[in-house]
C-alpha positions, 0 to 999 in steps of 0.5 A: 240148734234148730228152732224146734229143738229150741222150742222143746227146751223152752217148754221143758224148762218151764214144766220143770219150773212149774213143777218145783214150784207147786211141789214147795207149795204142797209142802208149804200147805202139808206143813200148815197142817201140822202146825195146826193139829200142833196148836190143836194138842196145846189147847187140850191143855189149857183151862177155859173161863167163864164166857157169861158176859160175851154170850149175854152181851148186847150185840147178840140180840138180835134175828137172822135169816138162816142162808140154808132155810131161810128161817129166823134165828136169833144171831147167838143160835144161828152159826149152829142152826146153819151147820146143822141145817147144811149138813142135814141137806149135804146128807141127802146127795152122795159123791162116791165111786164104786173103788176106792182110789189107790192114791190119797195123798196127805190123806184128803179124801174121805174114803168111807164104804158107804153100805147103802149104795156100795160106793165109796166116799169122795168128799173131802175127809175134813169137809165130809157131813156124814163120816167125819168126827171132830178131833177137837172135842177133847179140848176145853178152851176154844183157842181161836187166834184173834189176830184172824179178827182183823178186817183185812184181806189176807190169802190163804198162805198168810193166814196160817204163815206163821202160827206162833206170830198169830198166836202172840195176839192171843186166843180165845179163852172161852169153853169150846162148847159154849163159845158163840163166836168162833163156832166150829173153827178148827175144822173150817180152817182145816177144810179151807187148808185141804181145798187149797192143797187139793187145787195144788195137787190138781195142777201139779198132775197137769204139768207132769202130764204136759211134761209126759206128753213132751217127752213122748213128742221128743222120743218119736221125733225124727224116725222113719216111720213118723216121717210117713205117716205124718205127711200131710196136704193142705189144699184150698176146697173149693166149690164148681158153679156148674157141676157143684163139684168140690175141686181142691188146689194145692197151696204153697203151704204143703211145700216144706212137707213135699220136700221132707216126704222126698227126702224120706222117699229117697232114704227108702229107695236107697234101703231097698236097693242095698237090701235086694242086691239090685238096682232099683228104679225110681218111682219118678223114672218109671212114670216118665217112662209110662209118659213117654210111651203114652205120648207117642202112642197118641202122636204116632211116632 
């Protein structure tokens, strides 16, 4: 097996491995969506408890600056204010296209029609400030897992790895509308999953495109038309100092291309000779004959 074939086989195997790897990742994050939706449906049946002592605790009696508008607000209200302030600024921008996407895997994109500019919204559906309607309005309890309060770094795949194990450490029983510590955590968690899912789908599409390009190159390899069209002459370009003329001198790097072209030319000469049914004169023979006649005319012999 030649080096080019071995290299092509290695690239093809690598593409297959990466496609399988990212496909499994996409399935894992799709399962995270289902697990989170199941937990939301469970919290609808759980009764909440009073949270007066939590909201009136001394730990919340200080002032913070809003990261959007830079105004001062009490710590109890800063989270809700930042969300409203962000939504108000986000609605001033439009992210849309005239046509609706033909493919919307896992219902990631919003795709709501905007009558103001006749476009389809291309924000992430869960994080869309204009069109998303919260699905946890029917829930009475907050339901935030206490396991996420631990001060340690964890990747996204570990955050939602096992919801049952996370819930064993307990969850917030405060009323959802009155909980200031975990405001709107469901939308943020779903948005985090969708962002990672979109990144994986983009990488998966890139590897599919690499595989397609490799297959096309393997299909077009070795045919006569490609050999003729793929002739490359490598030359060293220099400038003549007296006449300022570009002078091209061939280098040894084009030797392999010349040999490939000569083999293809010999094959075509043999083919044309069979078609015409007569002897075919090689162009090199004609050139040699012309050079001999020209030389005789010059020397007079």
